[in-house]
Phi, psi and omega in degrees: 000125180274171178303316183292328177287330181288328184301306178295330175300316181298317185289331180271341188295340178300340187254016175299149176295156180292139176234153177274088186300324189257024178298149181295138183224164178299160181301135182287145172286149180303321179239106183287162174288126177227148184295319180245149181294146180294340181297345176288338175053044182282331182230152181204170172209163179245147184199143173280146170077180182288164176298129179258178181259002186284332182203157175221106184282342177056039171284176179283310183242168177217149181237081172302150192252135168107158181236009172288159186304316182292330178286321177293331181292341180282347189296326186299325183297327179283322176299317181297332181274359174095004178287149166287124193269114170252180173212142179235142170209164182275145175258346178249342177200157179170191181277073189244029179295333177303319178286314185298322183280357175093008181285340182283311186227011178081008181241132175291127185244022183292344177280004176266004171286152178288128181237144165263193184296344185250356181138200183303142179278125175044060183291348182270347184296309182245355179118153184294341178253019175229074183282158164289136190261150162276120186284081181280172177298318182290326176294322176298321179294323177297313177299319181300320180299313180292321182291328175297322176298321178295317177301320180295337178276353177113009179298132183261344180208146180242137175240115175258106192267151166057067171288096192235126175233117184293140182298327183281350182278175178128027186236352183286163179302319181296321180289323178296321177295318181297321178301313183297322179289317185287314184263348180066034180204162180298150180301146173243144176296122185300332185269011179281317181220159177297326179295318180294319180295318179297317180292324176298319180291322177299322179291318177301316176303314181294317186299317179288322178299317180297312183298315180295319179299313182294316181294316183296316182287321178297315182292323178294318178296317180300318183292320177293317182293313188273326188242352178066026178225167179272150174239132175270151185223123183235156176236105171287125186211146172295169178284158174303323180297311183293314181299323178295315182291328179272005174066050181232141176257133181213156184296328178042253189296334180298338179296334180293338182274358183266116183295336180280352181264121182269343180172185185226158165251123176282102183275073172250132179203184184306319185295329176274315189289335182275359177306124188299145173226175185248130175216130183051038175082359182251127177266114181200171177287137174221078192297315182296313183296317177300314180295320181301317181288321179294313178298320180297320180296316181290323177296319180291328179303320187262354183298125181092352185269339185079003180272150183276141176240120167269134177259127183257143166219150185238125181295342170233226171194182185294324178287126180270013192261006178261167178261175186293328178298319178294314180300316183294313180302314182286329175298315180299321178300314182288321179298312180298319178299320180293329178287345177267013172247079197284352183280357178231142176231028177244143188218136160269109193282338185191112169280136177055063178299338177301321180283340177282308188271346179246347185282161178238129185221152356295137185298135177081355181272145176294343179264011181299138184227156170282172186301131175300145184299321182290328177290318178297318178298316177301313183300310182297325177294315179295316179305318181291319184291332180295348175285355186234045181254011178277083186232137185272340181277103181230126183219132176270099181286111174075003181259150175269127178237183182080020181245127179234147173244122187288132173229164183208153176306330184294347174301328181286345187273002188233035189244026177213169178297146005268009181302308185294319179295311185284338183264005184252155182288140177254345178236138184292345181266011177262104186275358187269349185229147182285158170282163176305322179296321178292321178297316180296330178275004180060043183298332178299328176275308185291333175297334178268336188255318185299318177302324179291313179299316182298335180254024170082019178264123182281067186289146177245130166292116193250128192276120182299318182301331183288343177297330178274332185282318193236115176303135178078014183303325183269003188298330182278358182262144174263323183222135174241130179256128185221130172243114178292329180295316179292000000 
C-alpha cells in the first residue's frame, strides 16, 4: 500500500464495522509475526509502567518512560515481549524531586526551577513539585546517573524529550548564575529591554544545547566502554512553529550540530496543530493546515543532516475534555498531514496508548465512553501500515511544490516583553503593525503560509540556518518567501 493509497483508506476507515477489539484471545507469543523485522525500528510508542495485557500495538520499538527505580524495573517486560528497547524521559520536567530535595548530592536545588518575575513558571501544568528546570551542569549529572542505569538494563536508545525554556522565565537563582558565567557580567532582568530579552533567550538556547551535547556523548562513551555496543540518542521536540507560538525557547536547529544526536521525534499532534491561527481575519482552529506546516518544518529541519525523524500523531490529545468524534476527526487531520511529509518513514504511532484504549471521554462527563470499536480497529490497522512507508515513488498530483517560507530559531527569541509590547500597534488606525492578539497567534508566519496552503501550494517552512550548514540546501526551491520583519 502506497502513501496515496493509505490516504483514502484512512478517511474511509471511520466507517469500518464494529469489532470486539478486546475479545479474549489465546496467550500472545513473545515475538509476533510481522512483515518486517523489528530491528528496522520504523514505529514506536511511549508508555508509563510495565507492558500490560489490555492492548498490543506491535510496533518495532517501545519507549518506557522515566529513570526512577520503579520505572526502570518495568523495562524487562517489554524486552520479554520482543520489542526493541528504548527509553524516554524529560529533560525540562519530570519526577525529579529526589534531585530537587537534595538527596542526589546533598544540595537543595529548588532554585533551579524556571521562574518569571513573579515566581515559578506554570506550576499547575505538571504539579507544584514538578517544575520546569533550568538545565544546569548538576542537573545534567543527575540525569546521566539515571540514564546509565537504564543503559545497564539493556536500553538501546535514549530519548530526552522536550527541551523547553519558557520565554517569560529567566529570574531564578540558577539562571542568574548561568547568565554571569556565560556573559561574564551581572544578570539583567529580561523584561527591561529588548536586548536583555534577546540575550536571555540566546542563553536558554545554549543551556539546553550544552546539556544535550554532554549527555549524548557521555552516554555513548559509557555504553561502548562498559557494554561494547552502540547507543542511539534522540530528542523528541515540538516544531519550531509551535514553540514560537507557545512562547517557548528550545535548541531546535542547533540539535543538528551535535554529533551525539542521532535524530528527533517531531512532537506534532492535535494539541499543537489545533492552536488557533488567523486566516482572512478569522481566528480559529485549522488542525490539518497547522499539522502540515509543523511536519514540514521538522522534516526540513533534518534535510541534509542524515539524522532520523520520527513523526508523531496522537489518537487523542492531552486535554481529556473532548469527545471521540473530535479526537478521531483531528487525528485523521494530523495523520494525513504526516503522510504528506514524504522525507520520513519513521513514526511514533501513539503516545500514552493506555489513555487511548482505557480512557473514558469527555472526562468527568456522564456521557463519557471508552474508545469506539471501529476507531480502535482503524488505529491498530494504521499503526501496522505505518511500518511500510519507506517508498521511493512520491508524486504531488496537481500541487505546486518548490516553494519555501524562511523561518529561523531566532523567532523564539522575540516572544516575551518588551518585544510583544513594543512591536504591537497601540492605535487601531495603524495598519503597519500587528495587534497583540495577532502577534500571539503568530500572524507574521501564518500570514505568509496559510494563503499558500489554502490554494494548493505544498509550501515548506525552510530553515535559514541550514543555508550555512549544507551546500546547495536551497537548490530544490523555485521561490523563497522571506519577511525580515517577522
